[in-house]
C-alpha positions as CSV (number, residue, x, y, z in Angstrom):
1,M,-23.4,1.4,-68.8
2,K,-20.9,2.8,-71.5
3,K,-21.3,6.0,-69.5
4,Q,-21.1,4.9,-66.4
5,L,-17.6,2.8,-67.1
6,L,-16.2,6.2,-68.8
7,S,-17.0,8.1,-65.5
8,A,-15.3,5.7,-63.4
9,L,-12.3,5.8,-65.7
10,F,-12.2,9.4,-65.7
11,L,-12.5,9.7,-61.9
12,I,-9.6,7.2,-61.6
13,I,-7.5,9.3,-63.9
14,I,-7.9,12.6,-62.0
15,C,-7.2,10.7,-58.7
16,T,-4.0,9.5,-60.1
17,V,-2.9,12.7,-61.3
18,T,-3.6,14.4,-58.1
19,A,-2.1,11.9,-56.2
20,Q,1.0,12.4,-58.3
21,A,1.1,16.3,-57.9
22,N,0.9,15.9,-54.3
23,K,3.8,13.5,-54.4
24,D,5.9,16.0,-56.3
25,D,5.0,18.8,-54.1
26,I,6.2,16.9,-50.8
27,L,9.5,16.0,-52.8
28,Q,9.9,19.6,-53.7
29,D,9.4,20.6,-50.0
30,L,11.8,18.0,-48.6
31,E,14.5,19.3,-51.4
32,K,13.9,22.7,-50.4
33,N,14.4,22.2,-46.6
34,H,17.5,19.9,-47.3
35,N,19.1,22.7,-49.3
36,S,18.2,25.3,-46.7
37,D,20.0,23.0,-44.0
38,Q,23.1,22.8,-46.2
39,D,23.1,26.6,-46.6
40,V,23.9,27.6,-43.3
41,V,27.5,27.6,-42.1
42,T,28.6,28.6,-39.0
43,T,31.6,31.1,-38.6
44,A,33.4,32.8,-35.9
45,T,34.8,36.3,-35.8
46,L,38.1,36.9,-33.9
47,K,38.1,39.4,-31.1
48,S,41.8,39.3,-30.8
49,A,44.6,37.7,-32.5
50,S,44.8,34.0,-32.1
51,R,47.2,31.4,-32.9
52,L,45.9,28.4,-34.8
53,F,47.2,25.0,-33.7
54,E,47.5,21.8,-35.7
55,A,47.1,19.9,-32.3
56,K,45.2,21.3,-29.4
57,D,47.2,19.0,-27.1
58,D,50.6,20.6,-28.5
59,L,50.9,24.3,-28.1
60,T,54.4,24.1,-30.1
61,T,52.3,23.4,-33.4
62,V,51.3,26.5,-34.2
63,I,50.3,26.8,-38.3
64,S,50.0,30.9,-38.2
65,V,48.8,33.6,-36.2
66,I,44.9,34.7,-37.1
67,P,44.6,38.7,-37.0
68,S,41.9,40.2,-34.8
69,G,38.7,40.6,-37.2
70,S,39.2,37.8,-39.3
71,T,36.4,35.3,-39.9
72,V,36.9,31.5,-39.7
73,T,34.5,28.8,-40.4
74,V,33.9,26.5,-37.4
75,I,33.8,22.6,-37.7
76,D,33.5,21.6,-34.2
77,S,33.9,22.9,-30.4
78,D,34.8,21.9,-26.9
79,S,34.8,23.5,-23.7
80,T,38.2,25.1,-24.6
81,Y,38.8,25.2,-28.2
82,F,37.1,26.0,-31.6
83,H,38.0,23.6,-34.4
84,V,38.2,25.9,-37.4
85,I,39.3,26.2,-41.3
86,Y,41.2,29.5,-41.9
87,E,43.0,30.2,-45.3
88,N,42.6,26.5,-46.2
89,N,44.6,25.6,-42.9
90,E,42.3,23.5,-40.5
91,G,43.1,23.5,-36.6
92,Y,42.3,25.0,-33.5
93,I,41.9,28.2,-31.7
94,F,41.1,29.2,-28.1
95,M,37.1,29.7,-27.8
96,K,38.0,33.1,-25.8
97,D,39.7,34.8,-28.9
98,A,36.4,34.6,-31.1
99,V,32.6,35.0,-31.1
100,L,30.3,32.9,-33.0
101,S,28.0,33.8,-35.5
102,K,26.1,32.2,-38.5
103,S,26.0,33.0,-42.2
104,T,24.1,31.9,-45.0
105,K,25.9,30.8,-48.1
106,P,24.5,32.8,-51.2
107,A,22.4,30.8,-53.7
108,Y,24.1,30.5,-57.1
109,S,22.2,30.3,-60.2
110,S,24.9,28.2,-62.1
111,Q,28.5,26.7,-62.0
112,K,30.0,29.7,-63.5
113,D,28.4,32.2,-60.8
114,S,30.1,29.9,-58.2
115,S,33.5,30.2,-59.6
116,Q,33.2,33.9,-60.2
117,Q,32.6,34.3,-56.3
118,V,35.6,32.1,-55.6
119,E,37.6,34.3,-57.7
120,Q,36.4,37.5,-56.2
121,E,37.3,36.2,-52.7
122,E,40.6,34.6,-53.4
123,P,42.5,38.0,-54.0
124,S,41.4,39.2,-50.4
125,V,42.6,36.3,-48.7
126,Q,45.9,36.2,-50.7
127,A,46.1,40.0,-49.8
128,Q,45.9,39.5,-45.9
129,Q,48.7,36.6,-46.4
130,T,50.8,38.2,-48.4
131,G,50.7,41.8,-46.3
132,R,51.6,40.0,-43.0
133,L,54.7,38.1,-44.6
134,A,55.6,41.4,-46.4
135,Y,55.5,43.2,-42.9
136,L,57.4,40.3,-41.6
137,E,60.0,40.3,-44.5
138,K,60.6,43.9,-44.4
139,K,61.1,44.0,-40.7
140,Y,63.3,40.6,-40.3
141,G,64.5,39.7,-43.6
142,K,63.1,36.8,-45.6
143,D,64.3,33.7,-43.7
144,M,63.6,34.8,-40.3
145,A,60.3,36.2,-41.7
146,A,59.3,32.8,-42.7
147,R,59.9,31.2,-39.4
148,L,57.7,33.9,-37.4
149,Y,55.1,33.5,-40.3
150,A,55.0,29.7,-39.2
151,G,54.5,30.5,-35.7
152,K,58.2,29.4,-34.5
153,I,59.7,30.3,-31.4
154,W,63.8,29.7,-30.5
155,K,66.0,30.7,-27.7
156,G,67.7,34.0,-28.2
157,M,64.7,35.9,-29.6
158,N,63.5,39.3,-28.2
159,S,60.1,39.9,-26.9
160,G,59.1,41.7,-30.1
161,M,59.9,38.5,-32.3
162,V,57.8,36.3,-29.8
163,K,54.8,38.8,-30.2
164,D,55.0,38.9,-34.1
165,S,55.2,35.0,-34.0
166,W,52.5,34.2,-31.3
167,G,50.7,37.5,-30.7
168,S,50.2,39.2,-27.2
169,A,50.7,36.9,-24.1
170,D,47.7,36.3,-22.0
171,K,49.5,37.3,-18.8
172,I,53.1,38.9,-18.2
173,N,54.8,38.5,-14.5
174,R,57.9,40.7,-14.3
175,V,60.4,41.0,-11.8
176,I,63.4,43.8,-11.6
177,N,66.3,43.2,-9.7
178,G,69.0,45.6,-10.2
179,N,69.8,45.8,-14.0
180,T,68.2,42.5,-14.5
181,I,64.5,42.5,-15.7
182,K,62.9,38.8,-15.8
183,E,59.5,38.4,-17.4
184,E,57.4,35.3,-17.3
185,W,55.0,35.3,-20.4
186,I,51.8,33.1,-20.0
187,Y,50.2,31.6,-23.3
188,R,47.4,29.4,-21.8
189,G,49.2,26.1,-21.5
190,T,52.6,27.6,-22.0
191,W,55.1,29.7,-20.4
192,L,58.1,31.5,-21.8
193,Y,61.0,33.1,-19.7
194,F,62.9,36.1,-20.7
195,E,65.8,38.0,-19.0
196,N,66.7,41.5,-20.1
197,N,64.1,41.0,-23.3
198,T,66.0,37.8,-24.4
199,L,63.8,34.4,-24.6
200,L,65.8,31.7,-22.6
201,E,63.5,29.1,-21.7
202,W,59.9,27.7,-22.1
203,G,57.7,25.0,-21.2
204,A,54.1,23.6,-20.3
205,V,52.1,25.3,-17.6
206,K,51.7,23.0,-14.8
207,K,48.2,22.7,-13.7
């Protein structure tokens, strides 16, 4: 009788340990799958230079011009725009200017490794920002370079300055009448009017 009780007690202990082990395995699998989902980040690579807008419904709210070949993190999208993060700036770019891709975040063994990775990435971002700003400052001087770097436009600009601020136009309509050259530059929802290479007016494209 005593042996039977000991055998029964032994079986109960084994079943309990096995069930606990199975439970731990299930939890580990769930945690592994969860971490795997978190590691996937959607990115996009720019096919051509694109303006980063603060608001997609207002094309005058240009934050900066993102150079061709740059990579942005995609938060969301609709039929026309990608909602992205670029150089700690959040905004919208035209979908036609970028190609979607997926990248996996590297798994860091410790917090120290993660901080080292950030330190390695920051110089390249800073170099890109500094390079564009330095180019504009050398060409136009500090005050005007700051305005162009921020994506501003104003009456009296020449076409080269507009291109340095907003990038290349999607379409250019040109009419030559005697000594007068009239141009209409189209940037998606905005038109810009030039006469003899000078910006005179702009407005929203009528749909």
